[in-house]
N, CA and C of each residue as an Amber inpcrd file, in Angstrom:
protein
   621
  55.4270000 -22.5440000   7.6720000  55.3010000 -23.6830000   6.7710000
  54.2400000 -24.6770000   7.2580000  54.0430000 -24.7620000   8.5650000
  53.0790000 -25.7240000   9.0980000  51.6880000 -25.4870000   8.5220000
  51.2900000 -24.2060000   8.4030000  49.9620000 -23.9000000   7.8600000
  49.8440000 -24.3670000   6.4160000  50.9460000 -24.2230000   5.6680000
  50.9430000 -24.6580000   4.2740000  50.8430000 -26.1700000   4.1810000
  51.5950000 -26.8790000   5.0150000  51.5260000 -28.3460000   5.0420000
  50.1230000 -28.7910000   5.4270000  49.5430000 -28.1490000   6.4260000
  48.1840000 -28.4790000   6.8600000  47.1830000 -28.2600000   5.7390000
  47.3930000 -27.1840000   4.9450000  46.4660000 -26.8940000   3.8440000
  46.4900000 -28.0370000   2.8330000  47.6770000 -28.5180000   2.4860000
  47.8030000 -29.6440000   1.5560000  47.0810000 -30.8800000   2.1090000
  47.1240000 -31.0460000   3.4180000  46.5690000 -32.2460000   4.0360000
  45.0610000 -32.2020000   4.2540000  44.4610000 -31.0260000   4.1220000
  43.0520000 -30.8950000   4.5070000  42.1560000 -30.3040000   3.4180000
  42.6900000 -30.0250000   2.2340000  41.8930000 -29.4010000   1.1850000
  41.9350000 -30.2030000  -0.1090000  40.9690000 -29.9190000  -0.9860000
  40.9210000 -30.6040000  -2.2780000  42.0750000 -30.1370000  -3.1610000
  42.3410000 -30.9160000  -4.1840000  43.4160000 -30.5590000  -5.1200000
  43.1290000 -29.2260000  -5.8020000  41.8780000 -28.9830000  -6.1430000
  41.5220000 -27.7020000  -6.7640000  41.7690000 -26.5420000  -5.8010000
  41.4450000 -26.7330000  -4.5460000  41.6960000 -25.6850000  -3.5500000
  43.1850000 -25.4480000  -3.3610000  43.9760000 -26.5200000  -3.3950000
  45.4320000 -26.3730000  -3.2690000  45.9840000 -25.6190000  -4.4760000
  45.4690000 -25.9150000  -5.6660000  45.9350000 -25.2270000  -6.8780000
  45.7100000 -23.7220000  -6.7590000  44.5360000 -23.3340000  -6.3080000
  44.2650000 -21.9000000  -6.1480000  45.1240000 -21.2990000  -5.0460000
  45.3200000 -22.0530000  -3.9750000  46.1510000 -21.6140000  -2.8540000
  47.5950000 -21.3680000  -3.2810000  48.0710000 -22.1330000  -4.2470000
  49.4590000 -22.0180000  -4.6940000  49.7160000 -20.7520000  -5.5030000
  48.6830000 -20.1260000  -6.0430000  48.8900000 -18.8970000  -6.7970000
  49.4030000 -17.8010000  -5.8730000  50.5320000 -17.2330000  -6.2230000
  51.1700000 -16.2210000  -5.3820000  52.1610000 -16.7920000  -4.3950000
  52.2020000 -18.1350000  -4.2700000  53.1740000 -18.7690000  -3.3760000
  54.5790000 -18.6180000  -3.9700000  55.5380000 -18.3320000  -3.1040000
  56.9280000 -18.1840000  -3.5290000  57.5950000 -19.5510000  -3.5090000
  58.2310000 -19.9180000  -4.6150000  58.9660000 -21.1760000  -4.6850000
  60.4320000 -20.8460000  -4.9250000  61.2960000 -21.5160000  -4.1770000
  62.7270000 -21.2010000  -4.1790000  63.5410000 -22.4650000  -4.4180000
  64.6060000 -22.3370000  -5.2160000  65.5240000 -23.4530000  -5.4340000
  66.9250000 -23.0090000  -5.0550000  67.5070000 -23.6860000  -4.0760000
  68.8770000 -23.4000000  -3.6490000  69.8250000 -24.2700000  -4.4740000
  70.5930000 -23.6310000  -5.3310000  71.5040000 -24.3610000  -6.2100000
  72.9440000 -23.9870000  -5.8750000  73.9220000 -24.7650000  -6.3480000
  75.3290000 -24.4130000  -6.1150000  75.6930000 -23.0430000  -6.6910000
  74.9490000 -22.5990000  -7.6920000  75.2380000 -21.3070000  -8.3170000
  74.5340000 -20.1400000  -7.6190000  73.6100000 -20.4590000  -6.7190000
  72.8660000 -19.4190000  -6.0230000  71.3830000 -19.7360000  -5.9330000
  70.6500000 -18.8730000  -5.2410000  69.2110000 -19.0710000  -5.0760000
  68.4480000 -18.5570000  -6.2910000  67.4200000 -19.3280000  -6.6650000
  66.5230000 -18.9520000  -7.7490000  65.1100000 -19.0040000  -7.1940000
  64.3110000 -17.9790000  -7.4560000  62.9800000 -18.0020000  -6.8810000
  61.9900000 -17.1120000  -7.5980000  60.7010000 -17.3880000  -7.3630000
  59.6580000 -16.5660000  -7.9590000  58.2870000 -16.9840000  -7.4700000
  57.2740000 -16.2660000  -7.9580000  55.8910000 -16.4990000  -7.5510000
  55.1660000 -17.3990000  -8.5490000  54.4460000 -18.3850000  -8.0460000
  53.6310000 -19.2360000  -8.9060000  52.4330000 -18.4280000  -9.4060000
  52.2510000 -18.4120000 -10.7290000  51.1560000 -17.6130000 -11.3050000
  50.2200000 -18.4280000 -12.1850000  50.5640000 -19.6860000 -12.4560000
  49.7910000 -20.4850000 -13.4080000  49.9740000 -21.9520000 -13.0410000
  48.8760000 -22.6660000 -12.8050000  48.9930000 -24.0870000 -12.4720000
  47.7190000 -24.8300000 -12.8610000  47.8270000 -26.1450000 -12.9170000
  46.6980000 -26.9840000 -13.3000000  46.5120000 -28.1210000 -12.3050000
  45.2490000 -28.4020000 -11.9770000  44.9240000 -29.5080000 -11.0770000
  44.6810000 -30.7820000 -11.8890000  45.2010000 -31.8950000 -11.3840000
  44.9850000 -33.2070000 -11.9920000  44.3830000 -34.1270000 -10.9460000
  43.1790000 -34.6460000 -11.2720000  42.3670000 -35.3180000 -10.2670000
  42.3040000 -36.8290000 -10.4650000  43.4370000 -37.4560000 -10.8100000
  43.4310000 -38.9120000 -10.9090000  42.9840000 -39.4970000  -9.5890000
  42.3630000 -40.6770000  -9.5650000  42.2700000 -41.6620000 -10.6500000
  41.0910000 -41.4900000 -11.6060000  40.1980000 -40.5110000 -11.3560000
  39.0460000 -40.3170000 -12.2460000  39.3770000 -39.4790000 -13.4650000
  40.3710000 -38.6470000 -13.3610000  40.7420000 -37.6750000 -14.3890000
  41.4420000 -38.3800000 -15.5610000  40.7960000 -38.3770000 -16.7150000
  41.3480000 -39.0830000 -17.8680000  42.6590000 -38.4790000 -18.3780000
  42.9460000 -37.2310000 -17.9740000  44.1840000 -36.5810000 -18.4000000
  45.3370000 -36.8130000 -17.4210000  45.0510000 -37.4200000 -16.2890000
  46.0770000 -37.6300000 -15.2640000  46.8710000 -38.9010000 -15.5310000
  48.1500000 -38.8720000 -15.1930000  48.9940000 -40.0640000 -15.3610000
  48.5240000 -41.2100000 -14.4690000  47.8100000 -40.8700000 -13.4040000
  47.3390000 -41.8940000 -12.4630000  45.8900000 -42.3010000 -12.7350000
  45.3740000 -41.9700000 -13.9230000  43.9950000 -42.3370000 -14.2780000
  43.8090000 -43.8470000 -14.1230000  42.7210000 -44.2140000 -13.4660000
  42.4430000 -45.6260000 -13.2470000  43.3740000 -46.2690000 -12.2410000
  43.9870000 -45.4450000 -11.3930000  44.9610000 -45.9130000 -10.3930000
  46.1660000 -46.5900000 -11.0450000  46.5290000 -46.0920000 -12.2200000
  47.7310000 -46.6020000 -12.8860000  48.9130000 -46.4360000 -11.9490000
  49.6750000 -47.4930000 -11.7780000  50.7900000 -47.4520000 -10.8290000
  52.0070000 -48.1260000 -11.4580000  52.8980000 -47.3090000 -11.9920000
  54.1200000 -47.7950000 -12.6160000  55.3010000 -47.0810000 -11.9660000
  56.5220000 -47.5390000 -12.1930000  57.6860000 -46.8460000 -11.6110000
  57.7130000 -45.3600000 -11.9510000  57.2340000 -45.0060000 -13.1320000
  57.2430000 -43.6070000 -13.5590000  56.3940000 -42.7280000 -12.6390000
  55.2760000 -43.2510000 -12.1510000  54.3370000 -42.4220000 -11.3780000
  54.3570000 -42.7300000  -9.8740000  55.3300000 -43.4670000  -9.4060000
  55.3150000 -43.8830000  -7.9940000  55.2340000 -42.6990000  -7.0410000
  55.8370000 -41.5670000  -7.3990000  55.8090000 -40.3990000  -6.5110000
  54.3970000 -39.8750000  -6.2940000  53.5020000 -40.1340000  -7.2460000
  52.1340000 -39.6430000  -7.1190000  51.3770000 -40.3020000  -5.9690000
  51.8680000 -41.4330000  -5.5290000  51.1950000 -42.1740000  -4.4550000
  51.8060000 -41.8760000  -3.0870000  52.7020000 -40.8930000  -3.0350000
  53.3600000 -40.5650000  -1.7730000  52.6440000 -39.4140000  -1.0540000
  53.2590000 -38.9190000   0.0210000  52.6450000 -37.9180000   0.8800000
  52.4250000 -36.5880000   0.1530000  51.4640000 -35.7820000   0.6480000
  51.2650000 -34.4490000   0.0780000  52.5740000 -33.6510000   0.1110000
  52.8260000 -32.9170000  -0.9560000  54.0580000 -32.1430000  -1.0540000
  55.1730000 -32.8730000  -1.7730000  54.9740000 -34.1540000  -2.0930000
  55.9880000 -34.8920000  -2.8350000  56.1480000 -34.2890000  -4.2330000
  57.3790000 -34.1490000  -4.6790000  57.6680000 -33.6000000  -6.0010000
  57.5870000 -34.7160000  -7.0370000  56.7570000 -34.4980000  -8.0520000
  56.6040000 -35.4450000  -9.1500000  57.0770000 -34.7660000 -10.4320000
  58.1010000 -35.3290000 -11.0350000  58.6670000 -34.7910000 -12.2750000
  58.5000000 -35.8040000 -13.3990000  58.1410000 -35.3110000 -14.5800000
  58.0720000 -36.2010000 -15.7340000  58.4870000 -35.4350000 -16.9820000
  58.8140000 -36.1650000 -18.0290000  59.2690000 -35.5490000 -19.2740000
  58.1350000 -35.5090000 -20.2890000  57.9370000 -34.3270000 -20.8950000
  56.9410000 -34.1660000 -21.9580000  57.5950000 -33.3790000 -23.0960000
  57.6520000 -33.9800000 -24.2730000  58.2830000 -33.3450000 -25.4320000
  59.7020000 -32.8680000 -25.0980000  60.4580000 -33.7080000 -24.4400000
  61.8560000 -33.5020000 -24.0190000  62.0060000 -32.5140000 -22.8530000
  60.9050000 -31.9130000 -22.4010000  60.9760000 -30.9650000 -21.2950000
  60.5640000 -31.6220000 -19.9720000  61.2840000 -31.3080000 -18.9130000
  60.9460000 -31.8010000 -17.5850000  59.8450000 -30.9070000 -17.0040000
  58.8210000 -31.5260000 -16.4030000  57.6490000 -30.8020000 -15.8980000
  57.5240000 -31.0160000 -14.3920000  57.2290000 -29.9320000 -13.6610000
  57.1520000 -29.9590000 -12.1940000  55.7060000 -30.1010000 -11.7080000
  55.5020000 -31.0600000 -10.8070000  54.2050000 -31.2770000 -10.1660000
  54.3870000 -31.4550000  -8.6650000  53.3320000 -31.1500000  -7.9180000
  53.3290000 -31.3580000  -6.4690000  52.1240000 -32.2190000  -6.1060000
  52.3400000 -33.2500000  -5.3060000  51.2480000 -34.1220000  -4.8830000
  50.4360000 -33.4160000  -3.7980000  49.1040000 -33.5760000  -3.8680000
  48.2280000 -32.7350000  -3.0540000  47.2790000 -33.4780000  -2.1290000
  47.2730000 -34.8040000  -2.1980000  46.3250000 -35.5700000  -1.3800000
  47.0600000 -36.6080000  -0.5240000  46.3710000 -37.1720000   0.4770000
  47.0220000 -38.1500000   1.3560000  47.6280000 -39.3150000   0.5810000
  48.6150000 -39.9360000   1.1890000  49.3240000 -41.0480000   0.5730000
  48.3500000 -42.0920000   0.0350000  48.5610000 -42.4820000  -1.2130000
  47.6950000 -43.4710000  -1.8350000  46.6230000 -42.8830000  -2.7330000
  46.4050000 -41.5690000  -2.6580000  45.4360000 -40.9040000  -3.5310000
  46.2130000 -40.0190000  -4.5130000  46.4470000 -40.5100000  -5.7280000
  47.3690000 -39.8500000  -6.6570000  46.7680000 -38.6440000  -7.3940000
  46.7270000 -37.5250000  -6.7250000  46.3030000 -36.2710000  -7.3380000
  47.4130000 -35.2440000  -7.1630000  47.4360000 -34.2530000  -8.0460000
  48.5000000 -33.2740000  -7.9420000  48.2380000 -32.0150000  -8.7290000
  49.1800000 -31.0850000  -8.6200000  49.1070000 -29.8120000  -9.3250000
  50.3690000 -29.6490000 -10.1590000  50.1810000 -29.3380000 -11.4390000
  51.3030000 -29.0410000 -12.3160000  51.5340000 -27.5320000 -12.3170000
  52.7840000 -27.1250000 -12.1790000  53.1260000 -25.7030000 -12.1830000
  53.4260000 -25.2820000 -13.6270000  52.6490000 -24.3160000 -14.1310000
  52.7730000 -23.8940000 -15.5310000  53.6060000 -22.6350000 -15.7090000
  53.6170000 -21.7540000 -14.7080000  54.3370000 -20.4990000 -14.8810000
  54.6920000 -19.8580000 -13.5590000  55.8450000 -19.1870000 -13.5290000
  56.2270000 -18.4230000 -12.3460000  56.6830000 -17.0300000 -12.7830000
  56.4780000 -16.0600000 -11.9140000  57.0360000 -14.7240000 -12.1200000
  58.3650000 -14.6780000 -11.3860000  59.4840000 -14.6400000 -12.1020000
  60.7910000 -14.7300000 -11.4470000  61.1150000 -13.4930000 -10.6160000
  61.8030000 -13.7130000  -9.5060000  62.1520000 -12.6320000  -8.5800000
  63.6440000 -12.6220000  -8.2680000  64.1760000 -13.7820000  -7.8990000
  65.5770000 -13.8650000  -7.4550000  66.3890000 -14.7140000  -8.4210000
  67.5880000 -14.2510000  -8.7260000  68.4710000 -15.0020000  -9.6100000
  68.1230000 -14.8550000 -11.0810000  67.6400000 -13.6650000 -11.4580000
  67.1900000 -13.4490000 -12.8350000  68.2960000 -13.6820000 -13.8660000
  69.4970000 -13.2280000 -13.5740000  70.6000000 -13.4050000 -14.5240000
  70.9020000 -14.8820000 -14.7420000  70.8850000 -15.6530000 -13.6530000
  71.1430000 -17.0900000 -13.7540000  69.9980000 -17.7960000 -14.4770000
  68.7600000 -17.3720000 -14.2010000  67.6100000 -17.9640000 -14.9020000
  67.7270000 -17.7270000 -16.4010000  68.0760000 -16.5090000 -16.7680000
  68.2290000 -16.1800000 -18.1820000  69.3290000 -17.0360000 -18.8080000
  70.4120000 -17.2070000 -18.0820000  71.5160000 -18.0550000 -18.5590000
  71.0480000 -19.4930000 -18.7360000  70.2850000 -19.9920000 -17.7640000
  69.7570000 -21.3600000 -17.8430000  68.8350000 -21.5410000 -19.0420000
  68.2320000 -20.4370000 -19.4750000  67.2950000 -20.4740000 -20.6050000
  67.9560000 -20.0370000 -21.9160000  69.2820000 -20.0960000 -21.9480000
  69.9870000 -19.7930000 -23.1810000  69.9460000 -18.3380000 -23.5820000
  69.8390000 -17.4480000 -22.5700000  69.8510000 -16.0210000 -22.8510000
  68.4810000 -15.3950000 -23.0350000  67.4300000 -16.1820000 -22.8630000
  66.0730000 -15.6260000 -22.9770000  65.8480000 -14.5620000 -21.8970000
  65.0090000 -13.5790000 -22.2060000  64.6640000 -12.5390000 -21.2470000
  63.1520000 -12.3230000 -21.2590000  62.6650000 -11.5570000 -20.2730000
  61.2380000 -11.2620000 -20.2100000  60.4140000 -12.4900000 -19.8830000
  59.1660000 -12.4900000 -20.3270000  58.2340000 -13.5510000 -19.9640000
  58.6630000 -14.9240000 -20.4680000  59.4300000 -14.9610000 -21.5580000
  59.8190000 -16.2610000 -22.1180000  60.7620000 -17.0430000 -21.2080000
  61.2560000 -16.4090000 -20.1690000  62.0990000 -17.1350000 -19.2100000
  61.3120000 -18.2450000 -18.5270000  60.0580000 -17.9610000 -18.1590000
  59.3500000 -18.9230000 -17.2880000  57.8460000 -18.9290000 -17.4810000
  57.3610000 -18.6570000 -18.7160000  55.9210000 -18.6420000 -18.9520000
  55.3840000 -19.9610000 -19.5060000  56.0120000 -21.0410000 -19.1230000
  55.5660000 -22.3730000 -19.5140000  56.1750000 -23.4050000 -18.5870000
  55.5670000 -24.5870000 -18.4940000  56.0260000 -25.5920000 -17.5110000
  57.4470000 -26.0810000 -17.7360000  57.8310000 -26.3100000 -18.9980000
  59.2020000 -26.7350000 -19.2690000  60.1940000 -25.5980000 -19.0990000
  59.7700000 -24.3900000 -19.4560000  60.6350000 -23.2220000 -19.3460000
  61.0090000 -22.9310000 -17.8990000  60.0170000 -22.9730000 -17.0040000
  60.2980000 -22.6210000 -15.6010000  61.2080000 -23.6500000 -14.9400000
  61.0470000 -24.9150000 -15.3030000  61.9140000 -25.9610000 -14.7560000
  63.3600000 -25.7260000 -15.1850000  63.5380000 -25.3840000 -16.4510000
  64.8750000 -25.0880000 -16.9680000  65.4470000 -23.8420000 -16.3020000
  64.6300000 -22.7940000 -16.2090000  65.0800000 -21.5420000 -15.6090000
  65.5020000 -21.7250000 -14.1590000  64.7430000 -22.5250000 -13.4290000
  65.0010000 -22.7230000 -11.9980000  66.0860000 -23.7630000 -11.7250000
  66.6200000 -24.3800000 -12.7670000  67.6760000 -25.3640000 -12.5830000
  67.2110000 -26.6240000 -11.8830000  65.9580000 -27.0100000 -12.1260000
  65.3690000 -28.1840000 -11.4730000  65.7530000 -29.4380000 -12.2410000
  66.2960000 -30.4260000 -11.5320000  66.7340000 -31.6670000 -12.1690000
  66.0030000 -32.8830000 -11.6280000  66.2100000 -34.0110000 -12.2860000
  65.5120000 -35.2480000 -11.9280000  65.8340000 -35.7410000 -10.5140000
  66.9560000 -35.2750000  -9.9660000  67.3310000 -35.7340000  -8.6220000
  66.2980000 -35.3130000  -7.5690000  65.4230000 -34.3700000  -7.9150000
  64.4020000 -33.9090000  -6.9720000  63.1420000 -34.7620000  -7.0030000
  63.0690000 -35.7070000  -7.9290000  61.9100000 -36.6030000  -7.9980000
  61.7320000 -37.3360000  -6.6700000  60.5300000 -37.2460000  -6.1090000
  60.2280000 -37.9450000  -4.8590000  60.6150000 -37.1890000  -3.6040000
  61.3010000 -36.0420000  -3.7630000  61.6290000 -35.2010000  -2.6090000
  60.3870000 -34.3970000  -2.1940000  60.5040000 -33.6160000  -1.1240000
  59.3590000 -32.8430000  -0.6410000  59.4980000 -31.3630000  -0.9690000
  58.4080000 -30.7710000  -1.4210000  58.3930000 -29.3390000  -1.7160000
  58.4250000 -28.5070000  -0.4340000  58.3220000 -29.1800000   0.6960000
  58.3720000 -28.4830000   1.9770000  59.7740000 -28.4530000   2.5800000
  60.6530000 -29.3710000   2.1540000  61.9290000 -29.4950000   2.8700000
  63.1590000 -29.7160000   1.9900000  62.9950000 -29.8620000   0.6860000
  64.1510000 -30.1090000  -0.1840000  64.7910000 -28.7940000  -0.6110000
  65.8140000 -28.8740000  -1.4440000  66.4530000 -27.6560000  -1.9560000
  65.4720000 -26.8460000  -2.8060000  64.4450000 -27.5110000  -3.3390000
  63.3350000 -26.8420000  -4.0280000  62.1580000 -26.8180000  -3.0600000
  61.7850000 -25.6320000  -2.6010000  60.7740000 -25.5730000  -1.5400000
  59.9350000 -24.3040000  -1.6250000  58.7800000 -24.3570000  -0.9780000
  57.9000000 -23.2050000  -0.8710000  58.3630000 -22.3070000   0.2690000
  58.1370000 -20.9960000   0.1230000  58.4930000 -20.0230000   1.1600000
  57.2300000 -19.1810000   1.4440000  56.3530000 -19.6860000   2.3150000
  55.0590000 -19.0290000   2.5420000  55.1620000 -17.5770000   2.9930000
  56.1900000 -17.2440000   3.7600000  56.2940000 -15.8830000   4.2910000
  56.5740000 -14.8520000   3.1940000  56.9470000 -15.3110000   2.0110000
  57.2160000 -14.3860000   0.9030000  56.0530000 -14.3070000  -0.0870000
  54.9790000 -14.9910000   0.1720000  53.9210000 -15.0880000  -0.8230000
  53.2300000 -13.7560000  -1.0980000  52.5960000 -13.6610000  -2.2640000
  51.7670000 -12.5170000  -2.6330000  50.3490000 -13.0350000  -2.8750000
  49.4120000 -12.1040000  -3.0870000  48.0180000 -12.5090000  -3.2660000
  47.4540000 -11.9390000  -4.5650000  46.8360000 -12.8010000  -5.3840000
  46.2630000 -12.3370000  -6.6450000  45.0960000 -11.3820000  -6.4080000
  44.9690000 -10.4360000  -7.3080000  43.8060000  -9.5540000  -7.2760000
  42.5810000 -10.3180000  -7.7770000  42.8020000 -11.1620000  -8.7770000
  41.7080000 -11.9750000  -9.3160000  42.2570000 -13.2910000  -9.8390000
  41.6310000 -14.3810000  -9.4470000  42.0120000 -15.7060000  -9.9450000
  41.0800000 -16.0690000 -11.0990000  41.6560000 -16.4880000 -12.2050000
  40.8570000 -16.9080000 -13.3490000  40.9800000 -18.4170000 -13.5240000
  39.8290000 -19.0770000 -13.6830000  39.8060000 -20.5230000 -13.9140000
  39.5170000 -20.7790000 -15.3820000  40.3220000 -21.6430000 -15.9840000
  40.2480000 -21.9130000 -17.4150000  40.4040000 -23.4180000 -17.6630000
  40.0670000 -23.8940000 -18.8510000  40.3860000 -25.2770000 -19.1990000
  41.9080000 -25.4630000 -19.2510000  42.3640000 -26.6570000 -18.9630000
  43.7930000 -26.9400000 -19.0310000  44.2750000 -26.8900000 -20.4820000
  45.5650000 -26.6760000 -20.6370000  46.1650000 -26.5750000 -21.9700000
  46.6500000 -27.9440000 -22.4460000  46.3840000 -28.2500000 -23.7080000
  46.9150000 -29.4760000 -24.3060000  46.2540000 -30.7480000 -23.8300000
  44.9280000 -30.6880000 -23.5760000  44.1860000 -31.8690000 -23.1110000
  43.0610000 -32.1720000 -24.1140000  43.3930000 -32.6400000 -25.3180000
  42.3500000 -32.9230000 -26.3140000  41.7170000 -34.3010000 -26.1180000
  40.4800000 -34.4320000 -26.5570000  39.8110000 -35.7370000 -26.6460000
  39.7510000 -36.4970000 -25.3260000  39.4880000 -35.7630000 -24.2410000
  39.3660000 -36.4140000 -22.9350000  37.9770000 -36.1850000 -22.3400000
  36.9750000 -36.0440000 -23.2050000  35.6010000 -35.8730000 -22.7300000
  35.4510000 -34.6220000 -21.8890000  34.7660000 -34.7490000 -20.7600000
  34.5400000 -33.5890000 -19.8920000  35.8420000 -33.0310000 -19.3420000
  36.8690000 -33.8630000 -19.2780000  38.1450000 -33.4440000 -18.6820000
  38.8990000 -32.4590000 -19.5820000  38.5120000 -32.3900000 -20.8490000
  39.1280000 -31.4240000 -21.7570000  38.7020000 -29.9940000 -21.4090000
  37.4480000 -29.8310000 -21.0110000  36.8830000 -28.4930000 -20.8390000
  36.6990000 -28.0360000 -19.3990000  36.8340000 -28.9350000 -18.4460000
  36.6560000 -28.5180000 -17.0560000  37.6630000 -27.4150000 -16.6870000
  37.2500000 -26.4030000 -15.9230000  38.1470000 -25.2890000 -15.5680000
  39.1040000 -25.6630000 -14.4380000  40.1020000 -26.4650000 -14.7800000
  41.0500000 -26.9660000 -13.7870000  42.4080000 -26.2670000 -13.8730000
  42.4640000 -25.2060000 -14.6620000  43.6560000 -24.3660000 -14.7250000
  43.3840000 -23.0880000 -13.9210000  44.3360000 -22.7100000 -13.0880000
  44.1840000 -21.5540000 -12.2050000  45.2920000 -20.5520000 -12.5170000
  44.9210000 -19.2930000 -12.7560000  45.9230000 -18.2930000 -13.1140000
  45.7190000 -16.9930000 -12.3470000  46.8160000 -16.2420000 -12.2040000
  46.7540000 -14.8710000 -11.6900000  46.4000000 -13.9930000 -12.8870000
  45.1520000 -13.5770000 -12.9750000  44.6830000 -12.8290000 -14.1350000
  45.4790000 -11.5380000 -14.3100000  45.9850000 -11.3280000 -15.5310000
  46.7380000 -10.1190000 -15.8320000  48.2340000 -10.2610000 -15.7120000
  48.7110000 -11.4380000 -15.2780000  50.1540000 -11.6260000 -15.1130000
  50.8170000 -11.9490000 -16.4490000  51.9830000 -11.3660000 -16.7270000
  52.6390000 -11.6010000 -18.0180000  53.2910000 -12.9720000 -18.1650000
  53.4230000 -13.7190000 -17.0700000  54.1320000 -15.0010000 -17.1170000
  53.1960000 -16.1950000 -17.2470000  51.9950000 -15.9750000 -17.7780000
  51.0670000 -17.0700000 -18.0340000  51.3610000 -17.6940000 -19.3870000
  51.1630000 -19.0070000 -19.4860000  51.3110000 -19.6740000 -20.7710000
  50.3170000 -19.0870000 -21.7730000  50.8010000 -18.8000000 -22.9800000
  49.9560000 -18.3200000 -24.0780000  49.1800000 -17.0610000 -23.7040000
  49.8060000 -16.1740000 -22.9480000  49.1650000 -14.9290000 -22.5230000
  49.1980000 -13.8960000 -23.6490000  48.0860000 -13.2090000 -23.8550000
  48.0460000 -12.1210000 -24.8300000  48.5140000 -10.8320000 -24.1650000
  49.2760000 -10.0340000 -24.9050000  49.7920000  -8.7810000 -24.3520000
  48.6700000  -7.8550000 -23.9010000  47.5420000  -7.8980000 -24.5960000
  46.4130000  -7.0170000 -24.2670000  45.7890000  -7.3560000 -22.9200000
  46.0680000  -8.5540000 -22.4070000  45.4760000  -8.9940000 -21.1390000
  46.3840000  -8.7260000 -19.9330000  47.6010000  -8.2790000 -20.1970000
  48.5520000  -8.0100000 -19.1140000  48.2270000  -6.6900000 -18.4420000
  48.2040000  -6.6680000 -17.1060000  47.9140000  -5.4530000 -16.3600000
  49.1940000  -4.8920000 -15.7530000  49.1740000  -3.5960000 -15.4510000
  50.3680000  -2.9240000 -14.9040000  50.8160000  -3.5120000 -13.5820000
  49.8500000  -3.9640000 -12.7750000  50.2020000  -4.5350000 -11.4680000
  50.4900000  -6.0340000 -11.5380000  50.5010000  -6.5750000 -12.7640000
  50.7640000  -8.0150000 -12.9800000  49.7440000  -8.8980000 -12.2640000
  48.6120000  -8.3210000 -11.8820000  47.5500000  -9.1110000 -11.2800000
  47.6300000  -9.2650000  -9.7760000  48.5230000  -8.5150000  -9.1330000
  48.6770000  -8.6310000  -7.6770000  47.8750000  -7.5480000  -6.9460000
  47.4910000  -7.8630000  -5.7460000  46.7910000  -6.8760000  -4.8910000
  47.7450000  -5.7690000  -4.5050000
C-alpha cells in the first residue's frame, strides 16, 4: 500500500486516474466483502477545471473533503445517485478522480441484490450503479481509501492491455473542459459506461 500512497502523493491527477485502472477496490460490509477492478474513471482538475466542484477554489461544506489529504473519499449526489471520488493531490489542492465503472469480482450475489436483481454489466457500469452495488454509504465521506472499510488492495490489481482516453461524460458547455480527454478506460471491458457490445473483447481488456 505504501507504493500506492506514494503514487497519489507524487503524481498528477491524470497520472493517478490511469494508475487506478485495474486497481482492486474492496468494501468490507456487515453482509460480507464486495470487490472488483476499476475499469473506468475521470480526472477532475479543479480549481481550473470548469466541470469540477472545486472550480475557482469553491469551498463549501459539501466539498470540504476535496481539500483534504490524497486518498480522501469524496461522495456527492447527482440525480439521486451517490457518486464515488478519490482526492489525488496534496492537502489544499482540490483535485480528484471519479470512479465510473468496476468489473465485479467478489460478492456478486450481494451486488446483484443491492442493485435490485440486476445482472451482467448493468450491475456496475456507471458511477451511481457501482456505489449502489458496493453498498457504499455517506458515512464514508471524508474517510481514506487507503484505510477505511472501503479501500484499495494493490496486491490484487490487474493491468490493462490498452488504456483509452476519451472526453468525460455529461460535461456540456464547459469550453475546452468538455472535450479534453480526461476519461480513462480499460479498452474492451464490458463494464464501461455506455459501452457498445461490438467494442467488448474476450479478455475484457486485460493483459
